C-alpha positions in Angstrom: -18.9 -11.4 16.1 -18.2 -7.6 16.0 -19.9 -5.6 13.2 -19.8 -2.1 12.0 -22.3 0.4 10.5 -20.8 2.6 7.9 -22.5 5.6 6.3 -22.1 6.5 2.6 -23.6 9.2 0.5 -26.0 8.0 -2.2 -23.2 8.5 -4.8 -20.7 6.7 -2.7 -23.0 3.8 -2.1 -23.7 3.5 -5.8 -20.0 3.3 -6.5 -19.4 0.7 -3.7 -22.3 -1.4 -5.0 -20.9 -1.3 -8.5 -17.4 -2.3 -7.3 -18.9 -5.2 -5.3 -20.9 -6.4 -8.3 -17.9 -6.1 -10.6 -16.1 -8.6 -8.3 -19.1 -10.8 -8.0 -19.4 -10.3 -4.2 -22.1 -9.2 -1.9 -21.7 -5.7 -0.5 -21.0 -7.2 3.0 -18.3 -9.5 1.6 -16.8 -6.8 -0.6 -16.4 -4.4 2.3 -15.0 -7.1 4.6 -12.4 -8.2 2.0 -11.5 -4.6 1.3 -10.5 -4.0 4.9 -8.6 -7.2 5.2 -6.8 -6.6 1.9 -5.7 -3.1 3.1 -4.4 -4.7 6.4 -2.4 -7.2 4.4 -1.1 -4.5 2.0 0.2 -2.4 4.9 1.9 -5.5 6.4 3.5 -6.3 3.1 4.8 -2.7 2.6 6.3 -2.6 6.1 8.1 -5.9 5.5 9.4 -4.8 2.1 10.6 -1.5 3.5 12.4 -3.3 6.4 14.0 -5.8 3.9 15.1 -2.9 1.6 16.6 -1.0 4.6 18.6 -4.1 5.6 20.0 -4.5 2.1 20.5 -0.8 1.2 24.2 -0.6 2.2 25.1 -3.8 0.4 23.3 -2.6 -2.8 24.9 0.8 -2.6 28.4 -0.8 -2.4 27.6 -3.2 -5.3 26.1 -0.5 -7.5 27.6 2.9 -6.5 26.3 4.6 -9.7 22.8 3.9 -8.6 23.1 5.7 -5.2 20.8 8.7 -5.2 22.8 12.0 -5.0 21.1 12.8 -1.7 22.8 9.7 -0.1 26.0 9.7 -2.1 27.6 12.6 0.0 28.2 14.9 -3.0 25.6 17.3 -1.7 23.6 17.3 -4.9 19.9 16.8 -4.5 17.1 16.5 -7.1 15.0 19.6 -7.7 
């Protein structure tokens, strides 16, 4: 199984150890879960963005007062 050596400053290591302890995990398990959780988060955000893009036109038609000025065609943009 592949592994990885990661360097931390003393201060960073102290923070990572505290975070792992707060979750009741070993340092190794905490760092593993952190990487996997970030991978899942990115996958979720990409899926949610694609879903919103597919429904944007339908939403804009149903709720025209909610269309941001930058997309409504009136040329007004937020400062």
